[in-house]
Biopython code that builds the backbone (N, CA, C, O; Angstrom):
import numpy as np
from Bio.PDB.StructureBuilder import StructureBuilder

atoms = [
    (1, "MET", "N", (25.631, -4.943, -16.833)),
    (1, "MET", "CA", (24.691, -4.153, -17.513)),
    (1, "MET", "C", (24.234, -2.747, -16.776)),
    (1, "MET", "O", (24.061, -2.758, -15.557)),
    (2, "GLU", "N", (24.069, -1.696, -17.440)),
    (2, "GLU", "CA", (23.782, -0.427, -16.739)),
    (2, "GLU", "C", (22.319, -0.326, -16.598)),
    (2, "GLU", "O", (21.565, -0.666, -17.510)),
    (3, "ARG", "N", (21.922, 0.117, -15.513)),
    (3, "ARG", "CA", (20.367, 0.098, -15.236)),
    (3, "ARG", "C", (19.833, 1.204, -15.934)),
    (3, "ARG", "O", (20.423, 2.283, -15.993)),
    (4, "THR", "N", (18.632, 0.961, -16.518)),
    (4, "THR", "CA", (17.817, 2.126, -17.230)),
    (4, "THR", "C", (16.855, 2.757, -16.286)),
    (4, "THR", "O", (16.629, 2.281, -15.173)),
    (5, "LYS", "N", (16.238, 3.938, -16.787)),
    (5, "LYS", "CA", (15.435, 4.317, -15.959)),
    (5, "LYS", "C", (14.164, 3.638, -15.707)),
    (5, "LYS", "O", (13.568, 3.836, -14.648)),
    (6, "LEU", "N", (13.621, 2.704, -16.774)),
    (6, "LEU", "CA", (12.686, 1.750, -16.704)),
    (6, "LEU", "C", (12.994, 0.703, -15.464)),
    (6, "LEU", "O", (12.143, 0.343, -14.651)),
    (7, "SER", "N", (14.279, 0.315, -15.475)),
    (7, "SER", "CA", (14.552, -0.782, -14.418)),
    (7, "SER", "C", (14.595, -0.201, -13.086)),
    (7, "SER", "O", (14.214, -0.894, -12.143)),
    (8, "LEU", "N", (14.993, 0.934, -12.898)),
    (8, "LEU", "CA", (14.984, 1.678, -11.671)),
    (8, "LEU", "C", (13.554, 1.991, -11.127)),
    (8, "LEU", "O", (13.285, 1.822, -9.938)),
    (9, "VAL", "N", (12.776, 2.387, -11.907)),
    (9, "VAL", "CA", (11.214, 2.564, -11.626)),
    (9, "VAL", "C", (10.516, 1.398, -11.411)),
    (9, "VAL", "O", (9.534, 1.451, -10.671)),
    (10, "VAL", "N", (10.913, 0.103, -12.040)),
    (10, "VAL", "CA", (10.108, -0.848, -11.557)),
    (10, "VAL", "C", (10.658, -1.729, -10.333)),
    (10, "VAL", "O", (9.980, -2.567, -9.739)),
    (11, "LYS", "N", (12.057, -1.392, -10.037)),
    (11, "LYS", "CA", (12.589, -2.102, -8.805)),
    (11, "LYS", "C", (12.066, -1.146, -7.730)),
    (11, "LYS", "O", (11.856, -1.650, -6.627)),
    (12, "ALA", "N", (11.805, 0.273, -7.904)),
    (12, "ALA", "CA", (11.286, 1.182, -6.897)),
    (12, "ALA", "C", (9.720, 0.805, -6.522)),
    (12, "ALA", "O", (9.198, 0.671, -5.415)),
    (13, "LEU", "N", (9.186, 0.689, -7.793)),
    (13, "LEU", "CA", (7.683, 0.257, -7.465)),
    (13, "LEU", "C", (7.495, -0.994, -6.789)),
    (13, "LEU", "O", (6.557, -1.104, -5.999)),
    (14, "ARG", "N", (8.293, -1.969, -7.010)),
    (14, "ARG", "CA", (8.286, -3.405, -6.306)),
    (14, "ARG", "C", (8.485, -3.203, -4.897)),
    (14, "ARG", "O", (7.683, -3.625, -4.063)),
    (15, "LYS", "N", (9.601, -2.528, -4.587)),
    (15, "LYS", "CA", (9.964, -2.396, -3.249)),
    (15, "LYS", "C", (8.977, -1.468, -2.374)),
    (15, "LYS", "O", (8.751, -1.780, -1.205)),
    (16, "GLU", "N", (8.464, -0.463, -2.881)),
    (16, "GLU", "CA", (7.464, 0.411, -2.210)),
    (16, "GLU", "C", (6.346, -0.358, -1.925)),
    (16, "GLU", "O", (5.694, -0.114, -0.909)),
    (17, "ASN", "N", (5.966, -1.447, -2.843)),
    (17, "ASN", "CA", (4.693, -2.367, -2.657)),
    (17, "ASN", "C", (5.107, -3.552, -1.748)),
    (17, "ASN", "O", (4.261, -4.419, -1.530)),
    (18, "GLY", "N", (6.423, -3.664, -1.164)),
    (18, "GLY", "CA", (6.866, -4.712, -0.428)),
    (18, "GLY", "C", (6.690, -6.056, -1.154)),
    (18, "GLY", "O", (6.130, -7.023, -0.639)),
    (19, "LEU", "N", (7.197, -6.039, -2.354)),
    (19, "LEU", "CA", (7.026, -7.331, -3.209)),
    (19, "LEU", "C", (8.691, -7.783, -3.463)),
    (19, "LEU", "O", (9.592, -7.001, -3.764)),
    (20, "THR", "N", (8.797, -9.019, -3.287)),
    (20, "THR", "CA", (9.997, -9.592, -3.847)),
    (20, "THR", "C", (9.932, -9.932, -5.329)),
    (20, "THR", "O", (8.803, -9.995, -5.816)),
    (21, "GLN", "N", (10.889, -10.140, -6.049)),
    (21, "GLN", "CA", (11.005, -10.361, -7.458)),
    (21, "GLN", "C", (10.000, -11.452, -7.691)),
    (21, "GLN", "O", (9.238, -11.313, -8.648)),
    (22, "GLU", "N", (9.895, -12.628, -6.860)),
    (22, "GLU", "CA", (9.212, -13.713, -7.035)),
    (22, "GLU", "C", (7.797, -13.360, -6.822)),
    (22, "GLU", "O", (6.960, -13.843, -7.584)),
    (23, "ASP", "N", (7.417, -12.521, -5.811)),
    (23, "ASP", "CA", (6.056, -11.951, -5.718)),
    (23, "ASP", "C", (5.627, -11.331, -6.971)),
    (23, "ASP", "O", (4.558, -11.681, -7.473)),
    (24, "LEU", "N", (6.408, -10.388, -7.558)),
    (24, "LEU", "CA", (5.994, -9.617, -8.665)),
    (24, "LEU", "C", (5.699, -10.449, -9.802)),
    (24, "LEU", "O", (4.696, -10.286, -10.496)),
    (25, "ALA", "N", (6.673, -11.449, -10.021)),
    (25, "ALA", "CA", (6.439, -12.367, -11.286)),
    (25, "ALA", "C", (5.131, -13.048, -11.017)),
    (25, "ALA", "O", (4.388, -13.169, -11.991)),
    (26, "MET", "N", (4.719, -13.517, -9.854)),
    (26, "MET", "CA", (3.585, -14.214, -9.692)),
    (26, "MET", "C", (2.192, -13.365, -9.705)),
    (26, "MET", "O", (1.118, -13.907, -9.968)),
    (27, "LYS", "N", (2.307, -12.097, -9.422)),
    (27, "LYS", "CA", (1.074, -11.288, -9.267)),
    (27, "LYS", "C", (0.948, -10.615, -10.677)),
    (27, "LYS", "O", (-0.207, -10.318, -10.983)),
    (28, "SER", "N", (1.919, -10.322, -11.585)),
    (28, "SER", "CA", (1.953, -9.797, -12.924)),
    (28, "SER", "C", (1.785, -10.963, -13.982)),
    (28, "SER", "O", (1.303, -10.715, -15.087)),
    (29, "GLY", "N", (2.148, -12.104, -13.666)),
    (29, "GLY", "CA", (1.939, -13.219, -14.793)),
    (29, "GLY", "C", (3.225, -13.281, -15.637)),
    (29, "GLY", "O", (3.250, -14.004, -16.632)),
    (30, "VAL", "N", (4.200, -12.611, -15.306)),
    (30, "VAL", "CA", (5.673, -12.830, -16.131)),
    (30, "VAL", "C", (6.405, -13.523, -15.366)),
    (30, "VAL", "O", (6.191, -13.639, -14.159)),
    (31, "GLY", "N", (7.496, -14.146, -16.080)),
    (31, "GLY", "CA", (8.451, -14.969, -15.615)),
    (31, "GLY", "C", (9.472, -14.265, -14.460)),
    (31, "GLY", "O", (9.581, -13.040, -14.409)),
    (32, "LEU", "N", (10.059, -14.980, -13.724)),
    (32, "LEU", "CA", (10.964, -14.373, -12.859)),
    (32, "LEU", "C", (12.183, -14.073, -13.450)),
    (32, "LEU", "O", (12.855, -13.184, -12.926)),
    (33, "CYS", "N", (12.642, -14.695, -14.538)),
    (33, "CYS", "CA", (13.712, -14.309, -15.122)),
    (33, "CYS", "C", (13.664, -13.042, -15.947)),
    (33, "CYS", "O", (14.626, -12.283, -16.064)),
    (34, "PHE", "N", (12.484, -12.863, -16.508)),
    (34, "PHE", "CA", (11.951, -11.495, -17.040)),
    (34, "PHE", "C", (12.215, -10.359, -16.139)),
    (34, "PHE", "O", (12.755, -9.311, -16.492)),
    (35, "ILE", "N", (11.754, -10.666, -14.820)),
    (35, "ILE", "CA", (11.720, -9.632, -13.739)),
    (35, "ILE", "C", (13.173, -9.304, -13.610)),
    (35, "ILE", "O", (13.511, -8.130, -13.756)),
    (36, "ARG", "N", (14.084, -10.239, -13.346)),
    (36, "ARG", "CA", (15.536, -9.945, -13.169)),
    (36, "ARG", "C", (16.107, -9.402, -14.181)),
    (36, "ARG", "O", (16.890, -8.486, -13.928)),
    (37, "ASN", "N", (15.916, -9.751, -15.464)),
    (37, "ASN", "CA", (16.409, -8.926, -16.632)),
    (37, "ASN", "C", (16.080, -7.665, -16.667)),
    (37, "ASN", "O", (16.966, -6.828, -16.842)),
    (38, "LEU", "N", (14.860, -7.317, -16.522)),
    (38, "LEU", "CA", (14.331, -6.093, -16.480)),
    (38, "LEU", "C", (14.959, -5.096, -15.411)),
    (38, "LEU", "O", (15.314, -3.943, -15.654)),
    (39, "GLU", "N", (15.027, -5.709, -14.258)),
    (39, "GLU", "CA", (15.785, -4.729, -13.045)),
    (39, "GLU", "C", (17.191, -4.724, -13.303)),
    (39, "GLU", "O", (17.841, -3.826, -12.769)),
    (40, "GLN", "N", (17.822, -5.615, -14.072)),
    (40, "GLN", "CA", (19.346, -5.454, -14.372)),
    (40, "GLN", "C", (19.514, -4.522, -15.569)),
    (40, "GLN", "O", (20.658, -4.216, -15.902)),
    (41, "GLY", "N", (18.434, -4.033, -16.261)),
    (41, "GLY", "CA", (18.708, -3.227, -17.390)),
    (41, "GLY", "C", (18.641, -3.614, -18.787)),
    (41, "GLY", "O", (18.744, -2.792, -19.698)),
    (42, "LYS", "N", (18.437, -5.097, -18.997)),
    (42, "LYS", "CA", (18.355, -5.607, -20.101)),
    (42, "LYS", "C", (17.780, -4.793, -21.290)),
    (42, "LYS", "O", (16.603, -4.445, -21.197)),
    (43, "LEU", "N", (18.438, -4.474, -22.326)),
    (43, "LEU", "CA", (17.946, -3.637, -23.280)),
    (43, "LEU", "C", (16.831, -4.079, -24.236)),
    (43, "LEU", "O", (16.027, -3.285, -24.725)),
    (44, "SER", "N", (16.836, -5.495, -24.487)),
    (44, "SER", "CA", (15.894, -6.157, -25.188)),
    (44, "SER", "C", (14.690, -6.837, -24.496)),
    (44, "SER", "O", (14.772, -7.974, -24.030)),
    (45, "LEU", "N", (13.721, -6.189, -24.458)),
    (45, "LEU", "CA", (12.557, -6.902, -23.740)),
    (45, "LEU", "C", (11.361, -6.815, -24.340)),
    (45, "LEU", "O", (11.083, -5.757, -24.904)),
    (46, "ARG", "N", (10.512, -7.798, -24.340)),
    (46, "ARG", "CA", (9.117, -7.622, -24.948)),
    (46, "ARG", "C", (8.212, -6.613, -24.211)),
    (46, "ARG", "O", (7.898, -6.624, -23.021)),
    (47, "MET", "N", (7.878, -5.780, -25.129)),
    (47, "MET", "CA", (7.093, -4.498, -24.624)),
    (47, "MET", "C", (5.664, -4.927, -24.084)),
    (47, "MET", "O", (5.117, -4.257, -23.209)),
    (48, "ASP", "N", (5.107, -5.988, -24.590)),
    (48, "ASP", "CA", (3.934, -6.520, -24.040)),
    (48, "ASP", "C", (4.063, -7.102, -22.707)),
    (48, "ASP", "O", (3.106, -7.077, -21.932)),
    (49, "LYS", "N", (5.169, -7.617, -22.392)),
    (49, "LYS", "CA", (5.468, -8.044, -21.116)),
    (49, "LYS", "C", (5.660, -6.965, -20.137)),
    (49, "LYS", "O", (5.268, -7.055, -18.974)),
    (50, "VAL", "N", (6.239, -5.994, -20.600)),
    (50, "VAL", "CA", (6.683, -4.788, -19.695)),
    (50, "VAL", "C", (5.479, -4.110, -19.280)),
    (50, "VAL", "O", (5.386, -3.682, -18.130)),
    (51, "ASN", "N", (4.542, -3.977, -20.129)),
    (51, "ASN", "CA", (3.098, -3.400, -19.795)),
    (51, "ASN", "C", (2.329, -4.224, -19.192)),
    (51, "ASN", "O", (1.538, -3.689, -18.415)),
    (52, "GLN", "N", (2.267, -5.642, -19.294)),
    (52, "GLN", "CA", (1.615, -6.418, -18.407)),
    (52, "GLN", "C", (2.034, -6.324, -16.915)),
    (52, "GLN", "O", (1.216, -6.321, -15.995)),
    (53, "LEU", "N", (3.358, -6.247, -16.759)),
    (53, "LEU", "CA", (3.951, -5.946, -15.437)),
    (53, "LEU", "C", (3.561, -4.577, -14.936)),
    (53, "LEU", "O", (3.006, -4.464, -13.842)),
    (54, "LEU", "N", (3.820, -3.567, -15.669)),
    (54, "LEU", "CA", (3.440, -2.248, -15.244)),
    (54, "LEU", "C", (1.997, -2.015, -14.903)),
    (54, "LEU", "O", (1.739, -1.150, -14.066)),
    (55, "ASP", "N", (1.071, -2.671, -15.446)),
    (55, "ASP", "CA", (-0.284, -2.831, -15.292)),
    (55, "ASP", "C", (-0.655, -2.955, -13.855)),
    (55, "ASP", "O", (-1.595, -2.305, -13.398)),
    (56, "LEU", "N", (0.041, -3.755, -13.140)),
    (56, "LEU", "CA", (-0.132, -4.073, -11.697)),
    (56, "LEU", "C", (-0.119, -2.803, -10.887)),
    (56, "LEU", "O", (-0.879, -2.665, -9.928)),
    (57, "PHE", "N", (0.815, -1.787, -11.297)),
    (57, "PHE", "CA", (1.110, -0.590, -10.464)),
    (57, "PHE", "C", (0.212, 0.581, -11.212)),
    (57, "PHE", "O", (0.270, 1.764, -10.877)),
    (58, "ASN", "N", (-0.555, 0.117, -12.183)),
    (58, "ASN", "CA", (-1.430, 1.275, -12.893)),
    (58, "ASN", "C", (-0.532, 2.149, -13.715)),
    (58, "ASN", "O", (-0.846, 3.333, -13.841)),
    (59, "TYR", "N", (0.569, 1.681, -14.296)),
    (59, "TYR", "CA", (1.517, 2.397, -15.367)),
    (59, "TYR", "C", (1.440, 1.698, -16.637)),
    (59, "TYR", "O", (1.147, 0.505, -16.718)),
    (60, "GLU", "N", (1.699, 2.430, -17.611)),
    (60, "GLU", "CA", (2.101, 1.792, -18.860)),
    (60, "GLU", "C", (3.341, 2.425, -19.482)),
    (60, "GLU", "O", (3.789, 3.480, -19.032)),
    (61, "LEU", "N", (3.905, 1.785, -20.523)),
    (61, "LEU", "CA", (5.061, 2.335, -21.210)),
    (61, "LEU", "C", (4.733, 2.816, -22.407)),
    (61, "LEU", "O", (4.108, 2.052, -23.142)),
    (62, "THR", "N", (5.054, 4.141, -22.889)),
    (62, "THR", "CA", (4.308, 4.808, -24.054)),
    (62, "THR", "C", (5.734, 5.373, -24.562)),
    (62, "THR", "O", (6.702, 5.654, -23.856)),
    (63, "ALA", "N", (5.618, 5.469, -25.973)),
    (63, "ALA", "CA", (6.683, 6.127, -26.855)),
    (63, "ALA", "C", (6.305, 7.706, -26.529)),
    (63, "ALA", "O", (5.174, 8.183, -26.438)),
    (64, "THR", "N", (7.666, 8.425, -26.370)),
    (64, "THR", "CA", (7.700, 9.901, -26.343)),
    (64, "THR", "C", (8.751, 10.246, -27.177)),
    (64, "THR", "O", (9.716, 9.513, -27.393)),
    (65, "LYS", "N", (8.548, 11.570, -27.743)),
    (65, "LYS", "CA", (9.516, 12.142, -28.751)),
    (65, "LYS", "C", (10.727, 12.713, -27.953)),
    (65, "LYS", "O", (10.637, 13.396, -26.933)),
    (66, "ARG", "N", (11.766, 12.363, -28.521)),
    (66, "ARG", "CA", (13.106, 12.920, -27.961)),
    (66, "ARG", "C", (13.044, 14.547, -27.942)),
    (66, "ARG", "O", (12.400, 15.170, -28.786)),
    (67, "SER", "N", (13.789, 15.185, -26.875)),
    (67, "SER", "CA", (13.881, 16.612, -27.065)),
    (67, "SER", "C", (15.215, 16.894, -27.929)),
    (67, "SER", "O", (15.524, 18.047, -28.230)),
]
sb = StructureBuilder()
sb.init_structure("model")
sb.init_model(0)
sb.init_chain("A")
sb.init_seg("    ")
for serial, (resi, resn, name, xyz) in enumerate(atoms, 1):
    if name == "N":
        sb.init_residue(resn, " ", resi, " ")
    sb.init_atom(name, np.array(xyz, "f"), 0.0, 1.0, " ", f" {name:<3s}", serial, name[0])
structure = sb.get_structure()
């Protein structure tokens, strides 16, 4: 799977905060499998779970118009 910008950002935030994937799953309340899929660039993810995870870092996923 090709890494997406979202997967790279999440992985960077996790590492900057000294968290393992397991730590992130526990702290954000999403499953470890979800974290792994997200960081590997899986394209079909539940947006509510993505935002639940991003909320831990005070981020949110929003729609933007393509240029």
